[in-house]
Structure formats: C-alpha cells, structure tokens
DRENDO-79449 format. One record per residue (C-alpha): residue in three letters; x, y, z. Coordinates in steps of 0.001 Angstrom, whole numbers. Layout:
N
[site ALA, [X, Y, Z]];
...
// end
This chain:
525
[site MET, [-74866, -117865, 39048]];
[site SER, [-78078, -116589, 36582]];
[site GLU, [-78580, -119637, 34191]];
[site VAL, [-79677, -119090, 30391]];
[site PRO, [-83958, -119350, 30146]];
[site ALA, [-85493, -122699, 29274]];
[site GLY, [-86214, -122693, 25600]];
[site THR, [-83727, -120234, 24471]];
[site LYS, [-81625, -120320, 22019]];
[site PRO, [-77923, -117842, 21277]];
[site SER, [-78660, -114977, 18867]];
[site PRO, [-76061, -113892, 16344]];
[site ARG, [-78188, -110684, 15986]];
[site LEU, [-78633, -110587, 19517]];
[site ALA, [-74847, -110404, 20137]];
[site ILE, [-74190, -107970, 16997]];
[site LEU, [-76692, -105938, 18994]];
[site LEU, [-74934, -105927, 22603]];
[site ALA, [-72302, -105253, 20711]];
[site MET, [-73452, -102136, 18466]];
[site ALA, [-74622, -100869, 22001]];
[site MET, [-70973, -101232, 23880]];
[site PHE, [-69035, -99430, 20350]];
[site VAL, [-71480, -96525, 21138]];
[site LEU, [-70346, -96530, 25286]];
[site VAL, [-67040, -96681, 23701]];
[site VAL, [-67068, -94043, 21081]];
[site ASP, [-68755, -91495, 22804]];
[site THR, [-65932, -89899, 24847]];
[site SER, [-63571, -90194, 21880]];
[site LEU, [-66060, -87895, 20118]];
[site MET, [-66203, -85376, 22855]];
[site ASN, [-61916, -84925, 22960]];
[site VAL, [-61819, -84382, 19096]];
[site SER, [-64523, -82458, 19537]];
[site ILE, [-63621, -79608, 21987]];
[site SER, [-62844, -76504, 19732]];
[site SER, [-65192, -77304, 17653]];
[site VAL, [-68103, -77912, 20889]];
[site VAL, [-66133, -74596, 22370]];
[site HIS, [-66681, -72339, 19214]];
[site ASP, [-70030, -73180, 18329]];
[site LEU, [-71560, -73108, 22706]];
[site ASP, [-69112, -70036, 22843]];
[site THR, [-67498, -71924, 26335]];
[site THR, [-64206, -72428, 28027]];
[site VAL, [-62216, -75712, 27198]];
[site SER, [-62314, -75764, 30965]];
[site GLY, [-65827, -76671, 30738]];
[site VAL, [-65765, -79075, 28100]];
[site GLN, [-63073, -80625, 29882]];
[site SER, [-64826, -80895, 32741]];
[site ALA, [-68793, -82185, 30940]];
[site ILE, [-66183, -84958, 30425]];
[site ALA, [-64807, -85753, 33185]];
[site LEU, [-67685, -85708, 35098]];
[site GLU, [-69343, -87791, 32745]];
[site ALA, [-66788, -90430, 33072]];
[site LEU, [-67138, -89260, 37260]];
[site VAL, [-70973, -90135, 37470]];
[site SER, [-70112, -93233, 35822]];
[site ALA, [-67845, -94482, 38150]];
[site ALA, [-69809, -93488, 41287]];
[site PHE, [-73179, -95446, 40555]];
[site ILE, [-71763, -98006, 38626]];
[site LEU, [-72219, -100714, 41890]];
[site ILE, [-75734, -98844, 42828]];
[site GLY, [-76709, -99755, 38881]];
[site SER, [-76024, -102921, 39347]];
[site LYS, [-77770, -103464, 42185]];
[site VAL, [-80293, -101766, 40490]];
[site GLY, [-80725, -103934, 38085]];
[site ASP, [-80943, -107453, 40457]];
[site LEU, [-83870, -105514, 41731]];
[site ILE, [-85818, -104213, 38721]];
[site GLY, [-84948, -107057, 36223]];
[site ARG, [-81584, -106812, 34072]];
[site LYS, [-83179, -106358, 30988]];
[site ARG, [-85123, -103459, 31994]];
[site ALA, [-82083, -101419, 33598]];
[site TYR, [-80391, -102591, 29953]];
[site LEU, [-83133, -100696, 28257]];
[site LEU, [-83021, -97997, 30415]];
[site GLY, [-79422, -97442, 30543]];
[site LEU, [-79802, -97060, 26249]];
[site CYS, [-82115, -94629, 26937]];
[site ALA, [-80221, -92688, 29221]];
[site TYR, [-77826, -92590, 26570]];
[site ALA, [-79950, -91580, 23558]];
[site VAL, [-81158, -88736, 25859]];
[site GLY, [-77128, -87521, 26681]];
[site ALA, [-76504, -87929, 22999]];
[site LEU, [-79780, -86234, 21460]];
[site ALA, [-79076, -83270, 23786]];
[site MET, [-75543, -82910, 22850]];
[site ALA, [-76700, -82668, 19213]];
[site LEU, [-79251, -79972, 19995]];
[site ALA, [-76906, -78850, 23245]];
[site GLN, [-77074, -74276, 22898]];
[site SER, [-75398, -73957, 26011]];
[site LEU, [-72533, -75967, 28732]];
[site THR, [-75357, -76358, 30847]];
[site ALA, [-77906, -79322, 28422]];
[site ILE, [-73998, -80360, 28589]];
[site ILE, [-73152, -81353, 31733]];
[site ILE, [-76795, -82291, 32946]];
[site PHE, [-77821, -84501, 30060]];
[site TRP, [-74858, -86010, 28592]];
[site ALA, [-72773, -85823, 31794]];
[site LEU, [-75272, -86462, 34527]];
[site VAL, [-78066, -88455, 32107]];
[site GLY, [-75868, -90121, 30246]];
[site GLY, [-73406, -90871, 33083]];
[site ILE, [-76092, -92874, 34643]];
[site GLY, [-77519, -94312, 31744]];
[site ALA, [-73522, -96093, 31367]];
[site SER, [-74137, -97165, 35129]];
[site LEU, [-76424, -99371, 34401]];
[site LEU, [-76473, -100790, 30819]];
[site LEU, [-72698, -102296, 31746]];
[site PRO, [-73320, -104426, 34365]];
[site ALA, [-76898, -105531, 33071]];
[site MET, [-74833, -105850, 29363]];
[site GLN, [-72651, -108559, 31575]];
[site SER, [-75477, -109892, 33050]];
[site LEU, [-77432, -110266, 29958]];
[site ILE, [-74917, -111870, 27884]];
[site HIS, [-74580, -114208, 30752]];
[site GLY, [-77938, -115598, 30460]];
[site ASN, [-78964, -115013, 27288]];
[site PHE, [-76340, -117302, 25520]];
[site GLU, [-73908, -120569, 26909]];
[site GLY, [-71324, -122567, 25822]];
[site ALA, [-69367, -121610, 22552]];
[site ALA, [-72315, -118858, 21727]];
[site GLN, [-71849, -117288, 25429]];
[site VAL, [-67462, -116928, 24393]];
[site LYS, [-68266, -115790, 21181]];
[site ALA, [-70301, -112975, 22704]];
[site TYR, [-68347, -112332, 25174]];
[site ALA, [-65303, -111658, 22161]];
[site MET, [-68036, -109336, 19945]];
[site VAL, [-68738, -107089, 22588]];
[site GLY, [-65257, -106542, 23878]];
[site ALA, [-63963, -106381, 20196]];
[site ALA, [-66237, -103576, 19443]];
[site ALA, [-65001, -101873, 22894]];
[site ALA, [-61680, -101838, 22132]];
[site LEU, [-62498, -101629, 17569]];
[site ALA, [-64855, -98333, 19501]];
[site ALA, [-61492, -96861, 21157]];
[site ALA, [-59136, -97955, 18120]];
[site VAL, [-61567, -95708, 15489]];
[site GLY, [-63351, -93147, 18035]];
[site PRO, [-60849, -90400, 17119]];
[site LEU, [-60840, -90594, 13304]];
[site LEU, [-64494, -91407, 13380]];
[site GLY, [-65100, -88082, 15526]];
[site GLY, [-62788, -85609, 13728]];
[site PHE, [-64020, -87157, 10073]];
[site ILE, [-67911, -85946, 11189]];
[site THR, [-67006, -83086, 12968]];
[site THR, [-64531, -81597, 10021]];
[site TYR, [-66426, -81971, 7447]];
[site LEU, [-69899, -82264, 8617]];
[site SER, [-71100, -81033, 12428]];
[site TRP, [-69986, -82852, 15855]];
[site ARG, [-73799, -83332, 16421]];
[site VAL, [-74485, -85044, 13685]];
[site ALA, [-71775, -87484, 15347]];
[site PHE, [-73560, -87594, 18516]];
[site LEU, [-77774, -88111, 16070]];
[site LEU, [-75672, -91141, 14715]];
[site GLU, [-75192, -92470, 18098]];
[site VAL, [-79009, -91738, 19281]];
[site ALA, [-79658, -93529, 15609]];
[site VAL, [-77680, -97025, 16705]];
[site ILE, [-79383, -96814, 19922]];
[site ALA, [-82695, -96406, 18462]];
[site VAL, [-81665, -99639, 16267]];
[site VAL, [-80725, -101922, 19496]];
[site LEU, [-84083, -100774, 21177]];
[site ILE, [-85576, -101803, 18076]];
[site GLY, [-84288, -105145, 18791]];
[site GLN, [-85136, -106021, 22444]];
[site GLY, [-87780, -108458, 21748]];
[site LEU, [-84436, -110844, 21379]];
[site ILE, [-83628, -110360, 25187]];
[site LYS, [-85029, -113043, 27706]];
[site ASP, [-84439, -111427, 31340]];
[site VAL, [-82427, -113072, 33875]];
[site PRO, [-84001, -113675, 36885]];
[site TYR, [-82216, -112483, 40151]];
[site THR, [-82759, -115295, 43138]];
[site GLY, [-80183, -113381, 45602]];
[site ALA, [-80809, -111414, 48712]];
[site ARG, [-82904, -108531, 47552]];
[site GLN, [-82272, -106046, 50738]];
[site VAL, [-80513, -102942, 49788]];
[site ASP, [-77103, -101884, 51095]];
[site VAL, [-78288, -98194, 50707]];
[site ILE, [-75176, -96783, 53781]];
[site GLY, [-72865, -98669, 51270]];
[site ALA, [-74595, -96778, 48348]];
[site ILE, [-74533, -93375, 49212]];
[site LEU, [-70758, -93928, 50719]];
[site SER, [-69575, -95217, 47585]];
[site VAL, [-70615, -91717, 45677]];
[site LEU, [-69694, -89916, 48554]];
[site GLY, [-66086, -91592, 48316]];
[site MET, [-65565, -91406, 44934]];
[site GLY, [-68080, -88133, 43499]];
[site GLY, [-66168, -86692, 46755]];
[site ILE, [-62685, -86530, 45268]];
[site VAL, [-63354, -86093, 41579]];
[site LEU, [-65971, -83215, 41692]];
[site GLY, [-62775, -81746, 44292]];
[site ILE, [-60714, -81592, 41890]];
[site LEU, [-63180, -80012, 39347]];
[site VAL, [-64166, -77154, 41410]];
[site TRP, [-60970, -77147, 41788]];
[site GLN, [-60329, -76319, 37831]];
[site GLU, [-62566, -74100, 37547]];
[site GLY, [-61748, -72027, 40286]];
[site GLY, [-64412, -72648, 42634]];
[site GLU, [-64663, -72649, 46785]];
[site PHE, [-64996, -75420, 49241]];
[site VAL, [-62197, -77995, 47967]];
[site GLY, [-60801, -79169, 50751]];
[site LEU, [-64401, -80294, 52140]];
[site LEU, [-65013, -82499, 49075]];
[site LEU, [-61984, -83993, 49072]];
[site ALA, [-62049, -84546, 52510]];
[site ILE, [-65420, -85985, 52039]];
[site GLY, [-64426, -88130, 49253]];
[site ILE, [-61291, -89849, 51337]];
[site VAL, [-63742, -90035, 54313]];
[site GLY, [-65971, -91701, 52432]];
[site LEU, [-63942, -93907, 50645]];
[site VAL, [-62702, -95114, 53794]];
[site ALA, [-66073, -95601, 55418]];
[site PHE, [-67020, -97234, 52671]];
[site GLY, [-64835, -100040, 52730]];
[site TYR, [-64965, -100151, 56961]];
[site TRP, [-69040, -100846, 56442]];
[site LEU, [-68463, -103365, 53983]];
[site VAL, [-66619, -105553, 56196]];
[site ARG, [-68764, -104499, 59358]];
[site ARG, [-72099, -105494, 57155]];
[site LYS, [-70741, -109236, 56146]];
[site ARG, [-69600, -110189, 59544]];
[site ARG, [-72753, -109088, 60742]];
[site GLY, [-74293, -111170, 58183]];
[site ARG, [-76191, -108506, 56102]];
[site PRO, [-76265, -108386, 52830]];
[site THR, [-73725, -105908, 51171]];
[site LEU, [-73344, -103861, 48171]];
[site ILE, [-70074, -105595, 46748]];
[site ASP, [-68819, -108205, 48481]];
[site PRO, [-65367, -107336, 51081]];
[site ALA, [-64704, -110697, 50727]];
[site LEU, [-63390, -110706, 46855]];
[site PHE, [-60663, -108321, 48379]];
[site SER, [-59042, -111278, 50406]];
[site SER, [-56968, -111979, 46719]];
[site ALA, [-53903, -109920, 46277]];
[site VAL, [-54571, -111284, 42674]];
[site PHE, [-57680, -109614, 42337]];
[site LYS, [-56582, -106378, 44745]];
[site LEU, [-53408, -106055, 41939]];
[site GLY, [-55110, -106288, 39092]];
[site ILE, [-58042, -103628, 40049]];
[site SER, [-54888, -101361, 40884]];
[site GLN, [-53373, -102069, 38011]];
[site GLN, [-56362, -101389, 35920]];
[site MET, [-57203, -98065, 38006]];
[site LEU, [-53377, -96817, 37086]];
[site GLN, [-54323, -97987, 33540]];
[site GLN, [-57439, -95669, 33100]];
[site ILE, [-56068, -92942, 34864]];
[site ALA, [-53036, -93018, 32693]];
[site LEU, [-55569, -92916, 29880]];
[site GLY, [-57542, -90299, 30567]];
[site GLY, [-54991, -87998, 31428]];
[site THR, [-53586, -88403, 27923]];
[site MET, [-56939, -88181, 26117]];
[site ILE, [-57615, -84793, 27710]];
[site ALA, [-54259, -83051, 27121]];
[site LEU, [-53385, -83782, 23413]];
[site PRO, [-56546, -83342, 21862]];
[site ILE, [-56297, -79549, 23683]];
[site TYR, [-52538, -79670, 22689]];
[site LEU, [-53085, -80410, 19206]];
[site GLN, [-56311, -78066, 19007]];
[site MET, [-55266, -75067, 21284]];
[site VAL, [-51555, -75238, 20052]];
[site LEU, [-50994, -76677, 16966]];
[site GLU, [-54684, -75311, 15879]];
[site TYR, [-55720, -78242, 14213]];
[site ASN, [-59502, -79085, 13344]];
[site ALA, [-61079, -81992, 14509]];
[site MET, [-60237, -84528, 11351]];
[site GLU, [-56361, -83388, 11612]];
[site ALA, [-56351, -84301, 15691]];
[site GLY, [-57728, -87492, 15358]];
[site LEU, [-56071, -88533, 12273]];
[site THR, [-52870, -87617, 14796]];
[site LEU, [-54231, -89373, 17503]];
[site ALA, [-54655, -92429, 15480]];
[site PRO, [-51029, -93908, 15792]];
[site LEU, [-51868, -94126, 19795]];
[site SER, [-55775, -96217, 19370]];
[site LEU, [-55014, -97639, 16279]];
[site SER, [-51472, -99729, 17960]];
[site MET, [-53424, -99994, 21062]];
[site PHE, [-56331, -101901, 18782]];
[site GLY, [-53780, -103976, 16847]];
[site MET, [-51766, -104782, 20019]];
[site ALA, [-54425, -105931, 22017]];
[site LEU, [-55366, -108307, 19459]];
[site LEU, [-51646, -109719, 18567]];
[site ALA, [-50884, -110015, 22308]];
[site GLU, [-54148, -112314, 23566]];
[site ARG, [-53550, -114496, 20187]];
[site LYS, [-49421, -114411, 21158]];
[site ALA, [-49006, -114529, 24725]];
[site GLY, [-48403, -117941, 24824]];
[site GLY, [-46757, -119127, 28297]];
[site ARG, [-45299, -115353, 28865]];
[site ARG, [-46318, -114226, 32324]];
[site PRO, [-49351, -112065, 32313]];
[site SER, [-46923, -109826, 35277]];
[site SER, [-44460, -110000, 32638]];
[site ILE, [-46168, -108052, 29709]];
[site VAL, [-48296, -105764, 32140]];
[site ARG, [-44202, -105183, 33091]];
[site TRP, [-43628, -104524, 29360]];
[site GLY, [-46967, -102587, 28963]];
[site PHE, [-46619, -100161, 31674]];
[site LEU, [-42484, -99520, 30621]];
[site LEU, [-43808, -99167, 27095]];
[site LEU, [-46462, -96416, 27876]];
[site SER, [-43906, -94754, 30266]];
[site VAL, [-41691, -94256, 27648]];
[site GLY, [-44011, -93146, 24902]];
[site LEU, [-44921, -90274, 27988]];
[site LEU, [-41328, -89212, 28509]];
[site LEU, [-40654, -88694, 24735]];
[site LEU, [-44343, -86786, 24077]];
[site ILE, [-43296, -84428, 27054]];
[site ALA, [-39438, -83788, 25332]];
[site ILE, [-41310, -83354, 22049]];
[site VAL, [-43978, -81227, 23244]];
[site PRO, [-42594, -77714, 22907]];
[site ARG, [-40694, -78757, 19902]];
[site ALA, [-43383, -79817, 17897]];
[site ASP, [-44783, -77809, 15040]];
[site SER, [-46560, -80493, 13596]];
[site GLY, [-48412, -83890, 14986]];
[site TRP, [-45649, -85923, 12467]];
[site ALA, [-43329, -84988, 15856]];
[site LEU, [-45691, -86939, 17894]];
[site VAL, [-46224, -90599, 15591]];
[site ALA, [-42480, -92486, 17670]];
[site PRO, [-44026, -91257, 21056]];
[site LEU, [-47527, -92216, 19957]];
[site ILE, [-47181, -95770, 18564]];
[site LEU, [-44632, -96301, 21880]];
[site ALA, [-47732, -95019, 24283]];
[site GLY, [-50487, -97073, 22019]];
[site VAL, [-48651, -100423, 22232]];
[site GLY, [-47664, -100195, 25479]];
[site LEU, [-51705, -99307, 26686]];
[site GLY, [-52258, -102424, 24329]];
[site LEU, [-50428, -105251, 26038]];
[site LEU, [-52263, -103893, 29133]];
[site VAL, [-55571, -104214, 27500]];
[site SER, [-54942, -107764, 26631]];
[site GLN, [-54010, -108360, 29982]];
[site LEU, [-55511, -106673, 33052]];
[site ASN, [-59298, -107585, 32605]];
[site ASN, [-58733, -111955, 32610]];
[site TYR, [-55493, -111183, 35290]];
[site THR, [-57916, -109843, 37737]];
[site LEU, [-60824, -111732, 37827]];
[site SER, [-58826, -115076, 37506]];
[site PRO, [-58939, -115512, 40740]];
[site ILE, [-63176, -115391, 41219]];
[site SER, [-65044, -118110, 40658]];
[site GLN, [-68321, -117737, 37790]];
[site GLU, [-70551, -117501, 40620]];
[site ARG, [-69345, -114101, 41598]];
[site VAL, [-67642, -113075, 38098]];
[site SER, [-70437, -110544, 37243]];
[site GLU, [-69752, -108705, 40883]];
[site ALA, [-66257, -108435, 40772]];
[site ALA, [-66286, -107244, 37073]];
[site GLY, [-68624, -104613, 38264]];
[site VAL, [-65884, -103737, 40595]];
[site ASN, [-63044, -104002, 37886]];
[site SER, [-65230, -101731, 35778]];
[site ALA, [-66037, -99078, 39160]];
[site ALA, [-62239, -98789, 39144]];
[site GLY, [-61256, -98446, 35515]];
[site SER, [-64060, -95236, 35000]];
[site PHE, [-62831, -93961, 38152]];
[site GLY, [-59782, -94035, 37221]];
[site LEU, [-60523, -92691, 33614]];
[site SER, [-62574, -89768, 35201]];
[site PHE, [-59681, -88750, 37776]];
[site GLY, [-57269, -88556, 35121]];
[site LEU, [-58785, -86750, 32817]];
[site ALA, [-60264, -84094, 35806]];
[site PHE, [-56455, -83775, 37863]];
[site ALA, [-54414, -83973, 34941]];
[site GLY, [-56942, -81092, 33166]];
[site ALA, [-57005, -78874, 36678]];
[site ILE, [-53359, -79293, 36863]];
[site MET, [-53028, -77906, 33312]];
[site LEU, [-54781, -74978, 34074]];
[site ALA, [-52752, -74824, 37556]];
[site THR, [-49787, -74351, 35360]];
[site LEU, [-50959, -72390, 32832]];
[site SER, [-52500, -69525, 35552]];
[site PHE, [-48367, -69899, 37376]];
[site THR, [-46751, -70066, 34563]];
[site PHE, [-48534, -66695, 32416]];
[site THR, [-48568, -64797, 35478]];
[site ASN, [-44506, -65496, 36054]];
[site MET, [-43908, -64379, 32415]];
[site ALA, [-45952, -61833, 32668]];
[site GLU, [-44531, -60212, 35963]];
[site SER, [-40898, -60531, 34268]];
[site SER, [-41948, -58997, 31278]];
[site ALA, [-40281, -55596, 30184]];
[site VAL, [-42819, -54359, 27854]];
[site LEU, [-46130, -55050, 29893]];
[site GLN, [-46627, -51865, 32955]];
[site PRO, [-47804, -53146, 36306]];
[site ALA, [-51119, -52411, 35846]];
[site GLN, [-50859, -54608, 32912]];
[site GLN, [-49402, -57266, 34985]];
[site GLU, [-51473, -57223, 37405]];
[site GLN, [-54586, -57151, 34971]];
[site VAL, [-52931, -60680, 33561]];
[site ALA, [-53069, -62284, 36983]];
[site GLN, [-56142, -61480, 38081]];
[site ALA, [-57685, -62216, 34905]];
[site LEU, [-56199, -65549, 35297]];
[site ASP, [-56653, -65940, 38883]];
[site GLU, [-60698, -66172, 37860]];
[site ASP, [-60759, -67578, 35010]];
[site ALA, [-56876, -70039, 33510]];
[site GLU, [-57869, -70548, 30314]];
[site VAL, [-55892, -73010, 27556]];
[site MET, [-56248, -70533, 24262]];
[site SER, [-54786, -70878, 20186]];
[site ASN, [-53253, -67051, 19323]];
[site THR, [-55829, -66679, 16828]];
[site GLU, [-58811, -66569, 19888]];
[site LEU, [-56320, -64414, 22119]];
[site ALA, [-55304, -62322, 19216]];
[site LYS, [-59501, -61356, 18549]];
[site VAL, [-59278, -60899, 22535]];
[site LEU, [-56363, -58317, 22662]];
[site VAL, [-57357, -56594, 19249]];
[site LYS, [-58231, -53281, 21262]];
[site GLN, [-54777, -53457, 23087]];
[site PRO, [-52126, -51330, 21496]];
[site ALA, [-49446, -53384, 18864]];
[site ASP, [-46448, -54525, 21517]];
[site VAL, [-48716, -54964, 24447]];
[site GLN, [-50894, -57909, 21641]];
[site ALA, [-46857, -59586, 20796]];
[site GLU, [-45968, -59917, 24041]];
[site ILE, [-48890, -61172, 25819]];
[site ILE, [-49303, -63562, 22469]];
[site ARG, [-45534, -64720, 23479]];
[site ILE, [-45986, -66067, 26589]];
[site ASN, [-48633, -67615, 25874]];
[site THR, [-47047, -69612, 22972]];
[site ASP, [-44119, -70005, 25291]];
[site ALA, [-46891, -71088, 28798]];
[site ARG, [-48803, -73466, 27246]];
[site PRO, [-46631, -76060, 26057]];
[site ILE, [-45170, -76135, 30088]];
[site ALA, [-48538, -76369, 31003]];
[site LEU, [-48989, -79291, 28516]];
[site GLN, [-46171, -80560, 29816]];
[site VAL, [-46391, -80703, 33009]];
[site ALA, [-50171, -82501, 32530]];
[site LEU, [-49014, -85131, 31011]];
[site GLY, [-46420, -85859, 33645]];
[site ILE, [-50305, -87291, 35412]];
[site PRO, [-50545, -90634, 32891]];
[site LEU, [-46325, -90612, 33463]];
[site LEU, [-47065, -91397, 36925]];
[site ALA, [-49715, -93264, 36484]];
[site ALA, [-47253, -95344, 34138]];
[site LEU, [-44515, -95525, 36310]];
[site ILE, [-46497, -96821, 39692]];
[site GLY, [-48192, -99164, 37565]];
[site LEU, [-44816, -100837, 36157]];
[site VAL, [-44043, -101243, 39938]];
[site ASN, [-46561, -102691, 41120]];
[site SER, [-45837, -105275, 37963]];
[site PHE, [-42567, -106268, 39988]];
[site ARG, [-45271, -107255, 42843]];
[site MET, [-47329, -109197, 40392]];
[site ALA, [-44630, -111222, 39258]];
[site ARG, [-44191, -112031, 42804]];
[site GLN, [-48152, -113745, 43139]];
[site LYS, [-48524, -116931, 41719]];
[site ASP, [-50040, -117250, 38683]];
[site PRO, [-53711, -118048, 39034]];
[site PRO, [-56089, -120110, 35982]];
[site SER, [-57956, -118335, 33503]];
[site VAL, [-61188, -117712, 34095]];
[site ALA, [-63105, -119183, 31172]];
[site LEU, [-65199, -116299, 30403]];
[site THR, [-64553, -112917, 30870]];
[site PRO, [-66622, -110448, 30415]];
[site PRO, [-65206, -107589, 29550]];
[site ALA, [-64698, -104646, 31726]];
[site GLY, [-65713, -101686, 29793]];
// end
C-alpha cells in the first residue's frame, strides 16, 4: 500500500483541483449527448457517426484502464495523471476545432479515451498517497461529489451552452478547466511504487482484444461494415483467454495485469457484474433518449437538457439521500429497489415514447429511473470494494472502473446498433406495404437503408425529399414518423433487459453475507 510521503501536508486546494479534473471527465460525455443534433448539423455528418464516437471513447477508456494503471506504476502516478489530463485536453480542443467526424474519432475518442484510462487510476493512487486520515476521506468524498454533480448538471450545462453559444465553447471551457488543474500540479507529491515492475504484456493485449473486439464489432455492425462476426469472436475468445492467462500466470508466481484472486470473492464478482449492468442501462438510456428528443421531437440542446434533467437530478439527489439514510438496510435490498424502480421507469418510457408529443410526458418515468439509478450509485462501489483489503483496494477499484466503463460503452454501442437495425427493418417493411410508393421506389428505399440507416428528423428528411412528388414526400415522412418510435422502443429494451438482469442478481446478493464496509472507498469513475 502506498504511504503519504514524509512532510506532506493535506492540501484543500489539491482536493479541489482533483475534484475539478473528475468533473471535466464526467461532464464530457453529457456534453456530447445533448449536442448530437448540433454536431451532426455543423459537421455535416450522421447521428450514428457521432453515436459511434461516443461509444468508442467509453470503449477506449475501458479497454486501456487496466493498462493505464500499470503504466502509472512504471512511470509514476503523478506523471500518468498529468499525461492523462493533457490527452484529455487534446481531445476537448479537437472538439472545439474539429471540421470533420474523423478528427473527433481520432483525437476525442481515441486520444481522450486513452487519457481517461491514465487519469482515473492515477487519481485514485494520488488521493491515497497525498492525504491521510480525515483529509483523505474528505478528498475521496469531494471527488465523488464532483462526479455526481457533473452527471446531474451535465445535460443542463451542455444544453445551455450549445443552444445559446456553441457546443465548441463548451469544450473550450473544458480545456480552460484542465489548464487550471495543470497549473496546480506543483501541489502533488508523487506516490512511489514498490511492487513488481515486470509488465504482463500478453495479459494487456488480451484485455484490449477482449473488451475492444466486442464493442468494436457492435460499432462496425451499426455502421454496416464487414467482419462483424470475426470481431465479436475475437472479443469473446480474447476475454476467455485473458481469464485463463491470468490464472495460469498467477500459479507460476509471475506478475499479472490484475490479480485473479480478487475474483475469489463472491461479493466482488456480484458487485462488478451489477456495476456493469447499471452502466449498460445508463449508456443505453443516455444514447436513445437524446436522439429521441433531438430527432423525433426536434428539441434543441437546451430543451433536450431540460427534459433529461429529471433523470440526472433525481439520480444525484437520491444518491446523496440514500448514502445518509441507508441506516441498517442491507445493500442487496437497496440495490433491488434500485433495479426495480429503474425497470419500471424504463417500461413506462417504452410505453409513452410513441404517444409523447413533448418532454413533459417523460418526467414521471425519468424521475423513477433516476431514483433507481441513484439508489444503485449509493451502494455498488462500496459494496464491490468492501471485501477487498486496503492494500489491494486501488487495484480492485481499477477493475471496478473497467467493468463500469465497458458496460457504458457496450450500452451505448448496442442500444444504438439495435435502434438503427430496427429502424431499417421497420422502415423497409412499411415501405414495401405502402400503396403510395411504386415498387421501384420501395426498392430504392430498401437499398438506401441497407447502405446507411439513419435516424432523421422529419424536417431534415423533407429537405432530402424536396425533388420528390408531394404524395411520395408525405408517405415517406409518414413512414418515418411511425418507424422511429418503434426503433427507439426496441433500443430502450436493451437498458431494460440490463435492469431486469440486475434485479434478478440482487436476489443472489441477498444470499451473501454482507461484508463490513471499507473505511476509504475511492470513486470508481
């Protein structure tokens, strides 16, 4: 376990700067979600393209976070933290200056995602090594509160800036905040690493192939690319081989990327699986709803942010309330209520989507889903890490973060891919059964969707159809109006399925003996 360097005095300013870094890290994706429509319009790209970039950023962070933790061990946690911040700043600056989707994918999704994978584990180690006692507890709490606050106000903040200024300004503000954090780097005392310095190269490669192959396969499927089955097979084989490699290497007494002994705890295994399911539900919901609001109801970023506010604010409020008022209630019971309320909220959303003509119809189910997510947030990190010794809590938190980030990227990618596949299937069937469209036009629609299925607003579609006869325009817009809600309903089925599996898992949690809570639980990011 890392110790606080001699002579180090707890710095409230350092805790604030670390909290600012975490705020930027979490708010970044919220900015992208509520700005989808504006980014698509300004860069003349597609919804699925922007959606793929969002999922790819989460994937890169998940795929490299275990490696990022080891890199921090080898080059120094402070240096890894600063490199991560700089990479994240590059991604944010690229967003502010980007003229194409390619720049966003390379610099925001790839470079920024790698930055996050360095930043998260290094931040946890630096808090552990720069603070002690009550100051350490306070620093962890401040960073955790910053993450929760960013999740709560992100849609509102992003919506306001995008609507009244520009989405580019929002990312420039991220760069400015990171610059302030970097200026204060002199307050950080590096945390020396005294463990094995040998790198588990094979384990690192297998971890990237496993997580990367699965989500990348889904993204390629979403974009109509080839070799989808091969990529998914590589991902599945990679994950299985990764587990086998870790066990084999551990038996030989060699250093491993992560210690497989962590998974000997049933509580830890249940905790990370529930964390992953929660993030799949969150990712799927937060890609489907912004698209619905901006492409179906044709809301601007501010209106979309305001509509999503009941979800994020109720999640934030309930997380704080549940943490203070949990009392003697078992974590499994609170988690069960969390997944139950999330499931009910998502079921109501699925029922309401085809009938809603404004965001007001979504308020009640969004509050229900937000309360459910808040209950989960209040319990899962502490539950997952509670059976882990203090010496290994940083490594366990890295695994927990990787599971959450993978779940988020999977939810974003899979819900998006299912939405576009359903849209293509539904639109084609409706076109083929149309009495207005001629067979040649039906075939043209089917071919266009096979090559590039896309969620479009009726306003944008009308511009594309301007040269078509009036009856053809009206018929295709009618089909678009009917097909999009169905596609969005099916997409919301992905987070609902994750929530229902989490609900079933909560009964397995109840059969386990509740472990004592760890005194110092780092935020899992």
